VEXLOSE-945069 format. One record per residue (C-alpha): residue in three letters; residue number from 0; chain; z, x, y. Coordinates in nm, 2 decimals. Layout:
N
+------+-----+-------+--------+--------+--------+
: rest :  nr : kette :     zz :     xx :     yy :
+------+-----+-------+--------+--------+--------+
:  ALA : NUM :     A :      Z :      X :      Y :
...
+------+-----+-------+--------+--------+--------+
//
This chain:
367
+------+-----+-------+--------+--------+--------+
: rest :  nr : kette :     zz :     xx :     yy :
+------+-----+-------+--------+--------+--------+
:  MET :   0 :     A :   5.66 :   1.31 :   6.49 :
:  ARG :   1 :     A :   5.80 :   1.48 :   6.19 :
:  ASN :   2 :     A :   6.11 :   1.26 :   6.18 :
:  GLN :   3 :     A :   5.89 :   0.95 :   6.21 :
:  ARG :   4 :     A :   5.66 :   1.07 :   5.94 :
:  TYR :   5 :     A :   5.94 :   1.10 :   5.68 :
:  SER :   6 :     A :   6.16 :   0.82 :   5.82 :
:  ARG :   7 :     A :   6.13 :   0.61 :   5.50 :
:  HIS :   8 :     A :   6.26 :   0.91 :   5.30 :
:  TYR :   9 :     A :   6.55 :   0.96 :   5.54 :
:  THR :  10 :     A :   6.67 :   0.61 :   5.49 :
:  LEU :  11 :     A :   6.63 :   0.61 :   5.11 :
:  PRO :  12 :     A :   6.97 :   0.61 :   4.93 :
:  GLY :  13 :     A :   7.02 :   0.92 :   4.73 :
:  PHE :  14 :     A :   6.73 :   1.11 :   4.90 :
:  GLY :  15 :     A :   6.78 :   1.12 :   5.27 :
:  GLU :  16 :     A :   6.74 :   1.42 :   5.50 :
:  LEU :  17 :     A :   6.87 :   1.66 :   5.23 :
:  GLY :  18 :     A :   6.60 :   1.56 :   4.98 :
:  GLN :  19 :     A :   6.34 :   1.60 :   5.25 :
:  GLN :  20 :     A :   6.46 :   1.94 :   5.34 :
:  LYS :  21 :     A :   6.44 :   2.05 :   4.98 :
:  LEU :  22 :     A :   6.08 :   1.93 :   4.97 :
:  GLN :  23 :     A :   5.99 :   2.11 :   5.29 :
:  ALA :  24 :     A :   6.14 :   2.43 :   5.15 :
:  ALA :  25 :     A :   5.94 :   2.41 :   4.83 :
:  ARG :  26 :     A :   5.62 :   2.59 :   4.73 :
:  VAL :  27 :     A :   5.40 :   2.41 :   4.47 :
:  LEU :  28 :     A :   5.08 :   2.54 :   4.31 :
:  VAL :  29 :     A :   4.83 :   2.28 :   4.18 :
:  VAL :  30 :     A :   4.59 :   2.42 :   3.93 :
:  GLY :  31 :     A :   4.29 :   2.20 :   3.92 :
:  ALA :  32 :     A :   4.17 :   1.97 :   4.20 :
:  GLY :  33 :     A :   4.00 :   1.71 :   3.98 :
:  GLY :  34 :     A :   4.11 :   1.37 :   3.85 :
:  LEU :  35 :     A :   4.47 :   1.46 :   3.81 :
:  GLY :  36 :     A :   4.48 :   1.72 :   4.09 :
:  CYS :  37 :     A :   4.36 :   1.48 :   4.36 :
:  PRO :  38 :     A :   4.65 :   1.23 :   4.35 :
:  VAL :  39 :     A :   4.90 :   1.51 :   4.29 :
:  LEU :  40 :     A :   4.78 :   1.69 :   4.60 :
:  GLN :  41 :     A :   4.76 :   1.38 :   4.82 :
:  TYR :  42 :     A :   5.11 :   1.26 :   4.73 :
:  LEU :  43 :     A :   5.28 :   1.60 :   4.75 :
:  GLY :  44 :     A :   5.11 :   1.67 :   5.08 :
:  ALA :  45 :     A :   5.20 :   1.33 :   5.22 :
:  ALA :  46 :     A :   5.56 :   1.37 :   5.10 :
:  GLY :  47 :     A :   5.60 :   1.69 :   5.29 :
:  VAL :  48 :     A :   5.61 :   1.97 :   5.03 :
:  GLY :  49 :     A :   5.64 :   2.28 :   5.25 :
:  ALA :  50 :     A :   5.36 :   2.48 :   5.10 :
:  LEU :  51 :     A :   5.08 :   2.36 :   4.87 :
:  GLY :  52 :     A :   4.85 :   2.60 :   4.68 :
:  ILE :  53 :     A :   4.52 :   2.48 :   4.53 :
:  ILE :  54 :     A :   4.32 :   2.66 :   4.27 :
:  ASP :  55 :     A :   3.98 :   2.53 :   4.15 :
:  HIS :  56 :     A :   3.65 :   2.70 :   4.09 :
:  ASP :  57 :     A :   3.44 :   2.38 :   4.06 :
:  HIS :  58 :     A :   3.23 :   2.19 :   4.31 :
:  VAL :  59 :     A :   3.22 :   1.82 :   4.39 :
:  ASP :  60 :     A :   2.97 :   1.63 :   4.18 :
:  LEU :  61 :     A :   2.86 :   1.27 :   4.21 :
:  SER :  62 :     A :   3.00 :   1.19 :   3.87 :
:  ASN :  63 :     A :   3.35 :   1.29 :   4.00 :
:  LEU :  64 :     A :   3.37 :   1.03 :   4.27 :
:  HIS :  65 :     A :   3.47 :   0.73 :   4.06 :
:  ARG :  66 :     A :   3.81 :   0.90 :   3.98 :
:  GLN :  67 :     A :   3.85 :   1.19 :   4.22 :
:  VAL :  68 :     A :   3.91 :   0.98 :   4.53 :
:  LEU :  69 :     A :   4.00 :   1.26 :   4.77 :
:  TYR :  70 :     A :   3.63 :   1.34 :   4.79 :
:  ASP :  71 :     A :   3.33 :   1.14 :   4.92 :
:  MET :  72 :     A :   2.95 :   1.16 :   4.93 :
:  THR :  73 :     A :   2.94 :   1.41 :   5.21 :
:  ASP :  74 :     A :   3.14 :   1.66 :   4.99 :
:  ILE :  75 :     A :   2.90 :   1.68 :   4.70 :
:  GLY :  76 :     A :   2.81 :   2.04 :   4.63 :
:  GLN :  77 :     A :   3.10 :   2.18 :   4.82 :
:  SER :  78 :     A :   3.40 :   2.36 :   4.67 :
:  LYS :  79 :     A :   3.67 :   2.12 :   4.56 :
:  ALA :  80 :     A :   3.95 :   2.36 :   4.66 :
:  GLU :  81 :     A :   3.81 :   2.41 :   5.01 :
:  VAL :  82 :     A :   3.74 :   2.04 :   5.07 :
:  ALA :  83 :     A :   4.08 :   1.94 :   4.94 :
:  ALA :  84 :     A :   4.25 :   2.19 :   5.17 :
:  ARG :  85 :     A :   4.06 :   2.07 :   5.47 :
:  LYS :  86 :     A :   4.14 :   1.70 :   5.40 :
:  LEU :  87 :     A :   4.51 :   1.77 :   5.32 :
:  ARG :  88 :     A :   4.55 :   1.95 :   5.65 :
:  GLN :  89 :     A :   4.42 :   1.64 :   5.83 :
:  GLN :  90 :     A :   4.66 :   1.43 :   5.63 :
:  ASN :  91 :     A :   4.96 :   1.64 :   5.71 :
:  PRO :  92 :     A :   4.93 :   1.93 :   5.96 :
:  ASP :  93 :     A :   5.30 :   2.01 :   5.93 :
:  ILE :  94 :     A :   5.27 :   2.18 :   5.59 :
:  GLU :  95 :     A :   5.10 :   2.50 :   5.47 :
:  ILE :  96 :     A :   4.79 :   2.47 :   5.26 :
:  HIS :  97 :     A :   4.65 :   2.77 :   5.07 :
:  TYR :  98 :     A :   4.34 :   2.75 :   4.84 :
:  GLN :  99 :     A :   4.15 :   2.98 :   4.62 :
:  VAL : 100 :     A :   3.80 :   2.92 :   4.47 :
:  GLU : 101 :     A :   3.84 :   3.09 :   4.14 :
:  LYS : 102 :     A :   3.92 :   3.03 :   3.77 :
:  VAL : 103 :     A :   4.27 :   3.11 :   3.64 :
:  HIS : 104 :     A :   4.24 :   3.38 :   3.38 :
:  PRO : 105 :     A :   4.47 :   3.63 :   3.21 :
:  ASP : 106 :     A :   4.41 :   3.90 :   3.46 :
:  ASN : 107 :     A :   4.50 :   3.69 :   3.77 :
:  VAL : 108 :     A :   4.74 :   3.42 :   3.66 :
:  ALA : 109 :     A :   5.06 :   3.61 :   3.71 :
:  VAL : 110 :     A :   4.97 :   3.70 :   4.07 :
:  LEU : 111 :     A :   4.85 :   3.35 :   4.14 :
:  ILE : 112 :     A :   5.16 :   3.17 :   4.03 :
:  ASN : 113 :     A :   5.43 :   3.42 :   4.11 :
:  THR : 114 :     A :   5.51 :   3.32 :   4.47 :
:  TYR : 115 :     A :   5.54 :   2.94 :   4.39 :
:  ASP : 116 :     A :   5.85 :   2.75 :   4.28 :
:  LEU : 117 :     A :   5.67 :   2.49 :   4.07 :
:  ILE : 118 :     A :   5.33 :   2.49 :   3.89 :
:  MET : 119 :     A :   5.13 :   2.17 :   3.83 :
:  ASP : 120 :     A :   4.89 :   2.18 :   3.54 :
:  CYS : 121 :     A :   4.60 :   1.95 :   3.64 :
:  THR : 122 :     A :   4.35 :   2.13 :   3.43 :
:  ASP : 123 :     A :   4.11 :   1.98 :   3.17 :
:  ASN : 124 :     A :   4.08 :   2.24 :   2.90 :
:  PHE : 125 :     A :   4.30 :   2.39 :   2.63 :
:  ALA : 126 :     A :   4.25 :   2.75 :   2.72 :
:  SER : 127 :     A :   4.39 :   2.69 :   3.07 :
:  ARG : 128 :     A :   4.68 :   2.49 :   2.94 :
:  TYR : 129 :     A :   4.79 :   2.76 :   2.69 :
:  LEU : 130 :     A :   4.74 :   3.03 :   2.96 :
:  LEU : 131 :     A :   4.96 :   2.84 :   3.21 :
:  CYS : 132 :     A :   5.22 :   2.77 :   2.95 :
:  ASP : 133 :     A :   5.25 :   3.13 :   2.85 :
:  ALA : 134 :     A :   5.25 :   3.26 :   3.21 :
:  CYS : 135 :     A :   5.51 :   3.01 :   3.33 :
:  ARG : 136 :     A :   5.73 :   3.09 :   3.03 :
:  LEU : 137 :     A :   5.71 :   3.46 :   3.09 :
:  LEU : 138 :     A :   5.77 :   3.43 :   3.47 :
:  ASP : 139 :     A :   6.03 :   3.15 :   3.42 :
:  LYS : 140 :     A :   5.84 :   2.90 :   3.63 :
:  PRO : 141 :     A :   5.88 :   2.52 :   3.59 :
:  LEU : 142 :     A :   5.55 :   2.36 :   3.48 :
:  ILE : 143 :     A :   5.46 :   1.99 :   3.50 :
:  PHE : 144 :     A :   5.18 :   1.90 :   3.26 :
:  ALA : 145 :     A :   4.96 :   1.60 :   3.24 :
:  ALA : 146 :     A :   4.65 :   1.51 :   3.05 :
:  ILE : 147 :     A :   4.42 :   1.21 :   3.01 :
:  TYR : 148 :     A :   4.19 :   1.07 :   2.74 :
:  GLN : 149 :     A :   3.99 :   0.75 :   2.78 :
:  TYR : 150 :     A :   4.27 :   0.49 :   2.84 :
:  GLU : 151 :     A :   4.57 :   0.71 :   2.77 :
:  GLY : 152 :     A :   4.77 :   0.97 :   2.96 :
:  GLN : 153 :     A :   5.05 :   1.21 :   2.89 :
:  VAL : 154 :     A :   5.31 :   1.37 :   3.12 :
:  ALA : 155 :     A :   5.58 :   1.63 :   3.05 :
:  VAL : 156 :     A :   5.81 :   1.88 :   3.23 :
:  PHE : 157 :     A :   5.81 :   2.22 :   3.07 :
:  ASN : 158 :     A :   6.03 :   2.52 :   3.10 :
:  VAL : 159 :     A :   6.32 :   2.34 :   3.26 :
:  ALA : 160 :     A :   6.65 :   2.37 :   3.08 :
:  ASP : 161 :     A :   6.84 :   2.05 :   2.97 :
:  ASP : 162 :     A :   7.22 :   2.02 :   2.97 :
:  LYS : 163 :     A :   7.24 :   2.24 :   2.66 :
:  GLY : 164 :     A :   7.02 :   2.51 :   2.81 :
:  ILE : 165 :     A :   6.73 :   2.43 :   2.59 :
:  LYS : 166 :     A :   6.37 :   2.47 :   2.73 :
:  THR : 167 :     A :   6.05 :   2.36 :   2.57 :
:  ASP : 168 :     A :   5.69 :   2.42 :   2.67 :
:  TYR : 169 :     A :   5.33 :   2.32 :   2.57 :
:  ARG : 170 :     A :   5.34 :   2.54 :   2.25 :
:  HIS : 171 :     A :   5.64 :   2.35 :   2.12 :
:  LEU : 172 :     A :   5.44 :   2.03 :   2.16 :
:  PHE : 173 :     A :   5.10 :   2.16 :   2.04 :
:  PRO : 174 :     A :   5.16 :   2.48 :   1.84 :
:  THR : 175 :     A :   4.79 :   2.54 :   1.78 :
:  PRO : 176 :     A :   4.47 :   2.42 :   1.96 :
:  PRO : 177 :     A :   4.26 :   2.14 :   1.81 :
:  ALA : 178 :     A :   3.95 :   2.21 :   1.61 :
:  PRO : 179 :     A :   3.60 :   2.18 :   1.77 :
:  LEU : 180 :     A :   3.50 :   1.81 :   1.83 :
:  GLU : 181 :     A :   3.86 :   1.68 :   1.77 :
:  ALA : 182 :     A :   3.94 :   1.65 :   2.15 :
:  PRO : 183 :     A :   3.62 :   1.59 :   2.35 :
:  ASP : 184 :     A :   3.65 :   1.61 :   2.73 :
:  CYS : 185 :     A :   3.58 :   1.31 :   2.96 :
:  THR : 186 :     A :   3.21 :   1.40 :   2.99 :
:  VAL : 187 :     A :   3.18 :   1.30 :   2.62 :
:  ALA : 188 :     A :   3.47 :   1.06 :   2.57 :
:  GLY : 189 :     A :   3.46 :   0.89 :   2.91 :
:  VAL : 190 :     A :   3.75 :   0.80 :   3.13 :
:  LEU : 191 :     A :   3.83 :   0.49 :   3.34 :
:  GLY : 192 :     A :   3.85 :   0.60 :   3.70 :
:  VAL : 193 :     A :   4.19 :   0.46 :   3.77 :
:  LEU : 194 :     A :   4.37 :   0.64 :   3.48 :
:  PRO : 195 :     A :   4.39 :   0.99 :   3.63 :
:  GLY : 196 :     A :   4.52 :   0.83 :   3.95 :
:  MET : 197 :     A :   4.80 :   0.66 :   3.75 :
:  ILE : 198 :     A :   4.89 :   0.97 :   3.55 :
:  GLY : 199 :     A :   4.86 :   1.21 :   3.85 :
:  THR : 200 :     A :   5.09 :   0.99 :   4.05 :
:  LEU : 201 :     A :   5.35 :   1.01 :   3.78 :
:  GLN : 202 :     A :   5.30 :   1.39 :   3.77 :
:  ALA : 203 :     A :   5.36 :   1.40 :   4.14 :
:  ALA : 204 :     A :   5.67 :   1.18 :   4.10 :
:  GLU : 205 :     A :   5.82 :   1.42 :   3.85 :
:  ALA : 206 :     A :   5.76 :   1.71 :   4.09 :
:  ILE : 207 :     A :   5.94 :   1.53 :   4.38 :
:  LYS : 208 :     A :   6.23 :   1.44 :   4.15 :
:  LEU : 209 :     A :   6.26 :   1.79 :   4.02 :
:  LEU : 210 :     A :   6.24 :   1.95 :   4.37 :
:  SER : 211 :     A :   6.47 :   1.71 :   4.54 :
:  GLY : 212 :     A :   6.72 :   1.67 :   4.26 :
:  ILE : 213 :     A :   6.70 :   1.30 :   4.22 :
:  GLY : 214 :     A :   6.67 :   1.09 :   3.90 :
:  THR : 215 :     A :   6.60 :   1.22 :   3.55 :
:  VAL : 216 :     A :   6.29 :   1.43 :   3.49 :
:  LEU : 217 :     A :   6.09 :   1.45 :   3.17 :
:  ARG : 218 :     A :   6.23 :   1.79 :   3.06 :
:  ASN : 219 :     A :   6.19 :   1.84 :   2.69 :
:  LYS : 220 :     A :   6.02 :   1.50 :   2.67 :
:  LEU : 221 :     A :   5.66 :   1.37 :   2.65 :
:  MET : 222 :     A :   5.57 :   1.04 :   2.81 :
:  ILE : 223 :     A :   5.26 :   0.86 :   2.67 :
:  ILE : 224 :     A :   5.11 :   0.57 :   2.86 :
:  ASN : 225 :     A :   4.83 :   0.34 :   2.74 :
:  MET : 226 :     A :   4.69 :   0.14 :   3.02 :
:  LEU : 227 :     A :   4.51 :  -0.11 :   2.80 :
:  ASP : 228 :     A :   4.82 :  -0.27 :   2.66 :
:  ASN : 229 :     A :   5.08 :  -0.12 :   2.91 :
:  SER : 230 :     A :   5.26 :   0.05 :   2.63 :
:  ASN : 231 :     A :   5.49 :   0.34 :   2.74 :
:  TYR : 232 :     A :   5.66 :   0.58 :   2.50 :
:  ILE : 233 :     A :   5.88 :   0.88 :   2.56 :
:  PHE : 234 :     A :   5.92 :   1.13 :   2.27 :
:  ASP : 235 :     A :   6.15 :   1.43 :   2.23 :
:  ILE : 236 :     A :   5.95 :   1.75 :   2.22 :
:  PRO : 237 :     A :   6.04 :   1.96 :   1.91 :
:  LYS : 238 :     A :   6.28 :   2.23 :   1.99 :
:  LYS : 239 :     A :   6.14 :   2.48 :   1.74 :
:  ALA : 240 :     A :   5.88 :   2.71 :   1.88 :
:  PRO : 241 :     A :   5.59 :   2.85 :   1.68 :
:  ALA : 242 :     A :   5.63 :   3.21 :   1.55 :
:  ALA : 243 :     A :   5.65 :   3.45 :   1.84 :
:  ALA : 244 :     A :   5.38 :   3.68 :   1.68 :
:  LEU : 245 :     A :   5.12 :   3.41 :   1.74 :
:  TYR : 246 :     A :   5.12 :   3.42 :   2.12 :
:  PRO : 247 :     A :   5.19 :   3.67 :   2.40 :
:  GLN : 248 :     A :   5.55 :   3.78 :   2.45 :
:  THR : 249 :     A :   5.49 :   4.00 :   2.76 :
:  LEU : 250 :     A :   5.26 :   4.00 :   3.06 :
:  ALA : 251 :     A :   5.07 :   4.29 :   2.91 :
:  GLU : 252 :     A :   5.01 :   4.10 :   2.59 :
:  LEU : 253 :     A :   4.91 :   3.80 :   2.80 :
:  ARG : 254 :     A :   4.65 :   4.00 :   2.99 :
:  ALA : 255 :     A :   4.50 :   4.12 :   2.66 :
:  PHE : 256 :     A :   4.50 :   3.77 :   2.49 :
:  ASN : 257 :     A :   4.16 :   3.60 :   2.46 :
:  TYR : 258 :     A :   4.25 :   3.24 :   2.54 :
:  LYS : 259 :     A :   3.89 :   3.12 :   2.52 :
:  GLN : 260 :     A :   3.85 :   3.26 :   2.17 :
:  TYR : 261 :     A :   4.19 :   3.13 :   2.07 :
:  CYS : 262 :     A :   4.10 :   2.77 :   2.18 :
:  THR : 263 :     A :   3.75 :   2.76 :   2.04 :
:  SER : 264 :     A :   3.77 :   3.00 :   1.75 :
:  GLU : 265 :     A :   3.47 :   3.16 :   1.91 :
:  SER : 266 :     A :   3.30 :   3.40 :   1.67 :
:  THR : 267 :     A :   3.12 :   3.72 :   1.77 :
:  VAL : 268 :     A :   2.81 :   3.57 :   1.60 :
:  ILE : 269 :     A :   2.79 :   3.30 :   1.88 :
:  HIS : 270 :     A :   2.62 :   3.46 :   2.17 :
:  ALA : 271 :     A :   2.64 :   3.35 :   2.53 :
:  ILE : 272 :     A :   2.30 :   3.39 :   2.70 :
:  ASP : 273 :     A :   2.20 :   3.34 :   3.06 :
:  ALA : 274 :     A :   1.91 :   3.14 :   3.19 :
:  ALA : 275 :     A :   1.67 :   3.44 :   3.21 :
:  GLU : 276 :     A :   1.73 :   3.52 :   2.84 :
:  LEU : 277 :     A :   1.69 :   3.16 :   2.74 :
:  MET : 278 :     A :   1.35 :   3.14 :   2.91 :
:  LYS : 279 :     A :   1.23 :   3.45 :   2.73 :
:  ILE : 280 :     A :   1.30 :   3.31 :   2.38 :
:  CYS : 281 :     A :   1.30 :   2.93 :   2.41 :
:  TYR : 282 :     A :   0.92 :   2.89 :   2.32 :
:  SER : 283 :     A :   0.94 :   3.11 :   2.01 :
:  ASP : 284 :     A :   0.85 :   2.94 :   1.68 :
:  ASP : 285 :     A :   1.18 :   3.02 :   1.52 :
:  VAL : 286 :     A :   1.39 :   2.88 :   1.81 :
:  VAL : 287 :     A :   1.52 :   2.53 :   1.87 :
:  LEU : 288 :     A :   1.69 :   2.43 :   2.19 :
:  VAL : 289 :     A :   1.95 :   2.16 :   2.14 :
:  ASP : 290 :     A :   2.08 :   1.96 :   2.44 :
:  VAL : 291 :     A :   2.42 :   1.82 :   2.35 :
:  ARG : 292 :     A :   2.47 :   1.61 :   2.67 :
:  GLU : 293 :     A :   2.47 :   1.23 :   2.68 :
:  GLN : 294 :     A :   2.13 :   1.06 :   2.73 :
:  HIS : 295 :     A :   2.22 :   0.94 :   3.08 :
:  GLU : 296 :     A :   2.30 :   1.29 :   3.22 :
:  LEU : 297 :     A :   2.07 :   1.45 :   3.48 :
:  PRO : 298 :     A :   1.87 :   1.65 :   3.53 :
:  ARG : 299 :     A :   1.68 :   1.62 :   3.21 :
:  LEU : 300 :     A :   1.54 :   1.93 :   3.04 :
:  SER : 301 :     A :   1.17 :   1.99 :   3.11 :
:  ILE : 302 :     A :   1.12 :   2.24 :   2.82 :
:  PRO : 303 :     A :   1.09 :   2.15 :   2.45 :
:  HIS : 304 :     A :   1.42 :   2.06 :   2.30 :
:  LEU : 305 :     A :   1.62 :   1.83 :   2.07 :
:  SER : 306 :     A :   1.85 :   1.58 :   2.23 :
:  ILE : 307 :     A :   2.17 :   1.54 :   2.02 :
:  PRO : 308 :     A :   2.48 :   1.43 :   2.21 :
:  LEU : 309 :     A :   2.79 :   1.63 :   2.10 :
:  ALA : 310 :     A :   2.96 :   1.33 :   1.96 :
:  THR : 311 :     A :   2.67 :   1.26 :   1.72 :
:  LEU : 312 :     A :   2.61 :   1.62 :   1.62 :
:  PRO : 313 :     A :   2.77 :   1.59 :   1.27 :
:  ALA : 314 :     A :   2.55 :   1.30 :   1.18 :
:  GLN : 315 :     A :   2.23 :   1.46 :   1.31 :
:  ILE : 316 :     A :   2.29 :   1.83 :   1.22 :
:  GLU : 317 :     A :   2.01 :   1.83 :   0.96 :
:  LYS : 318 :     A :   1.75 :   1.81 :   1.24 :
:  ILE : 319 :     A :   1.84 :   2.16 :   1.34 :
:  ASP : 320 :     A :   1.62 :   2.36 :   1.11 :
:  ARG : 321 :     A :   1.52 :   2.68 :   1.29 :
:  THR : 322 :     A :   1.65 :   3.03 :   1.24 :
:  ARG : 323 :     A :   1.77 :   3.07 :   1.60 :
:  VAL : 324 :     A :   1.96 :   2.78 :   1.77 :
:  ILE : 325 :     A :   2.04 :   2.75 :   2.14 :
:  PHE : 326 :     A :   2.29 :   2.49 :   2.25 :
:  ILE : 327 :     A :   2.29 :   2.37 :   2.61 :
:  CYS : 328 :     A :   2.50 :   2.12 :   2.81 :
:  GLN : 329 :     A :   2.58 :   2.06 :   3.18 :
:  SER : 330 :     A :   2.81 :   2.35 :   3.24 :
:  GLY : 331 :     A :   2.84 :   2.55 :   2.92 :
:  LYS : 332 :     A :   3.16 :   2.41 :   2.78 :
:  ARG : 333 :     A :   3.03 :   2.15 :   2.54 :
:  SER : 334 :     A :   2.75 :   2.38 :   2.42 :
:  LEU : 335 :     A :   3.01 :   2.64 :   2.31 :
:  THR : 336 :     A :   3.19 :   2.37 :   2.12 :
:  ALA : 337 :     A :   2.87 :   2.26 :   1.95 :
:  ALA : 338 :     A :   2.78 :   2.62 :   1.86 :
:  GLN : 339 :     A :   3.12 :   2.67 :   1.71 :
:  TYR : 340 :     A :   3.09 :   2.35 :   1.50 :
:  PHE : 341 :     A :   2.75 :   2.45 :   1.39 :
:  TYR : 342 :     A :   2.86 :   2.80 :   1.29 :
:  GLU : 343 :     A :   3.16 :   2.67 :   1.09 :
:  GLY : 344 :     A :   3.00 :   2.37 :   0.93 :
:  VAL : 345 :     A :   2.64 :   2.47 :   0.86 :
:  ASP : 346 :     A :   2.51 :   2.82 :   0.82 :
:  ALA : 347 :     A :   2.68 :   3.13 :   0.96 :
:  ARG : 348 :     A :   2.37 :   3.34 :   0.88 :
:  ARG : 349 :     A :   2.16 :   3.19 :   1.16 :
:  GLN : 350 :     A :   2.15 :   3.33 :   1.51 :
:  ILE : 351 :     A :   2.35 :   3.09 :   1.73 :
:  PHE : 352 :     A :   2.35 :   3.09 :   2.11 :
:  HIS : 353 :     A :   2.48 :   2.88 :   2.39 :
:  LEU : 354 :     A :   2.37 :   2.88 :   2.75 :
:  ASP : 355 :     A :   2.64 :   3.02 :   2.98 :
:  GLY : 356 :     A :   2.66 :   2.79 :   3.29 :
:  GLY : 357 :     A :   2.46 :   2.52 :   3.13 :
:  ILE : 358 :     A :   2.17 :   2.33 :   3.28 :
:  ILE : 359 :     A :   2.32 :   2.39 :   3.62 :
:  ALA : 360 :     A :   2.26 :   2.76 :   3.58 :
:  LEU : 361 :     A :   1.91 :   2.70 :   3.44 :
:  GLU : 362 :     A :   1.81 :   2.48 :   3.73 :
:  ASN : 363 :     A :   1.93 :   2.74 :   3.98 :
:  TYR : 364 :     A :   1.73 :   3.01 :   3.79 :
:  LEU : 365 :     A :   1.41 :   2.80 :   3.79 :
:  LYS : 366 :     A :   1.42 :   2.72 :   4.16 :
+------+-----+-------+--------+--------+--------+
//
């Protein structure tokens, strides 16, 4: 059965049984089982990578299904990592599948990635990207990166030396994180469902090439693809790294580094509160609750609030005129961005809060 499964690989010039054996001996960790992670997992699993690891803390949502095609309606509410592992085992029972339902953070990242040969960055936020970049550099792990934005995608291979022994990583490409509102996620900016499939498949192809030794991988290069006009550009990543003092140089420094604060410029005057704390203060005369989700997002808030989508916050910021301001979104990520923007651009003397866990946490509390 195994020979039949990979028979098209065996007959492929330049790949053959040796290439398949290299895939079967490899251990690959996929961080993020969303839009990019789904095609990466499906194609690497089908190709016969010997061991696949999956890390994702999120659950399947209806809004995921237009692009995360590994999941279906029966999976809604279940752990992405667990569902992905179950389906991949059905797809190819000959490979090992390991999964963990948790976030990657400075305290666990070294342990999580250390036993794998190759790391796939399929995350959707800057804090995770910089964390994986630093951890892979310190542990000397190849890292294949991809990202999407509306109709455009990026792919690169980091921490793999070229013929001159030069290695680059995410910090060579983006020395510092973008400012709040400069790089909205797909909840705000939108994404055509087919795009992460296209980019994730290219990401998987780079992994197969790197593991099997065929072709030329995108080491020290960034590929940018625009699906609207079919344009495709490959750029050399700058060889000069940012000053070493600006980011961790040891695993001990990495564990102590606050990536969330680094990527959001989060100030100590911005307070994360939980649903119970919100309900205690939200009806006070000096408090305004600001929902920064889009108008179509459900469930809608049933308590008094202002509805100002994050993308329109700069144009409507004068509407927020109370002493205490609470920002809320679906999961807590956009509300933190909104709070940071409000703090930097309006009035640092006000009390600024954002709801940790977003309306999902609030709904669970109110049940």
